[in-house]
C-alpha angles and dihedrals in degrees: 000000000000116000128187120220118207113212105213091187096056113117120257127240095277091042091060091058113114124219090261090054090057093043089053091049091049093051092049090053093045091049090051091050094050089048088053095048095045105034100023095103089061094051130087121217094269092052091050090050090050090053093047091052094045090062100065090036091055092047090050093047090051092049095044092053111019101197085070092067094067093041093052094045094046095050093044091052090048093050091047088051092053089048090052091049091050090049098053087088112037127207131183093295097043105266136055108233088191087078087080088078098046109035112080098219093046094045097050106021123007110038112100095252093044092050092047091050089051086051090055094047091046093052092050089049094047091050089051093051094046089055092045084060087070095044098049126087121259118010097334087225096142094056092045095047090052087049091054093050093048088050090054090047090049090054090049093053091045091055092047090051093048092048094047093044088055088054093045093052091056090050094056093063142326095257096041101063115106144145106278097247099092108098143031092268096051096043092050088056087050091048092051097051097038093049091047092048093052091047092051089052092055089043087057097043096046095037093227130114094184093101093055092085090059102039094045088055090069093044089050090050087054090049089051090054091045092053094049089047090051095047097041100039106023084237095163091072111104111244132188114262118258112242094257092061097048094100134105086231089077092065088062105031100051100049091046089049094053095047081063095047093045096050092042088055090046089052093049093053092048086050089054091051088051092053089049091053092045092050103034095118096044113121099177109096095217089058092058090076095141093059093045089048090052090047093052092046096047097041094041091055095070090051090054098048097040086067093059098070141015121254098021098102095102091055094052091042087061089044091053091049094053092046091053092049090050092051091047092049092051091048096053095037096042095116094050090045092049091052091059099045120100120259118292089249091058092048091048092048095051089047091053094044091048094051093045091053092046095046092052092051093040090054089051091047090050090052093047089048091053090051090048094050091051090057097042102036105016099249137076095222132018105166090246109171089250092052094044091053090047088056091051091051091050092046093050092052093040088056091045091053093042091054089046096051102033103031102024097246108194142147130018096356093053092046093050088048091052090050091050090047089059091055090052092045092050092051091050088050102041110000095062088051092051103041110020134053134208143113090324093055090117085082095056121134 
């Protein structure tokens, strides 16, 4: 008979904190206090409440998953260094942004655009090394470990770029400054580092790096779009907010939304890995549907986006070629890949937990969006195309979770459903902007 012994002398939650935990908490509180003192005059009551709430949340997150402490401290110090370098030469708004072209560290590393370009390079490199883990002999651990470290570095540079871009926007003009989550360029950066961070959490919790090759594929695809969008539209330029976005609701709605998008994308790529593992020994071409589906999606994407602007055909031709090579490589190496993937039960669990987290945050984002709409347009719901497709996404994952919890949905059907969910989510995110118009048309491509 099993018995459970309760140790009454065991230290409580706060008692288990190390000195570094308390130092981290003190630094977070000090940073929040400095932000209040320096920028409080430019904040309204809602923004002050958000900042006050973010401080204990940041401390709790750092305590919950300790690797985030070093990440947050390092990215904050790098952002502060960038601000100090900008502020060496003041202009009418307190800092001279032209220093980004003259100061070595700003020009090549710490200005927002430089940091985000480094994020892009590091994500591509991370993806390559994760895949080299499958190609190499033995366990492939060295390549995968390097891929993981590059992914951490990419998240760090993304955070630096985001923080510095926030500062830069306030230096351009008093009515231009805003949190960088207001257009496709900025939210793609948000998507990249959020998705990567959630993956790194599951990598740490399940003690496996084998899924990095799959998850970083979707992040690399997002980076590919981000680079095209930057080159084609000059999207990296900081622009004033349109009136509809000049609301403190944006600071809550958009991040919550993209936690949902990121974890849904993560779940879909884990589902893809699950299907590869299930069909590794299959030789009949028509039974390899997951691979052909990936090939169609990856190779069809360039055909869609090349129609949105003149002169971008060569970029998407390269994208098409790389996509075709990736699909062919997975097709021919599927048995070797499947052998190194975690057990099907682990894949299924990661898929479920990712969708559960994403659904919770997407639900919160949808509620916040309705409140924002009531303030901006006078009604909670207007059946705008973006709202309609957000509801379709919500219903899709609500049904998935219902079938999982009530009917024990598992295995191949659950994996296919998660993959289809990514298609639906992608259309809600990008397709609506491309093909439909409505109240959210300020986000069009």
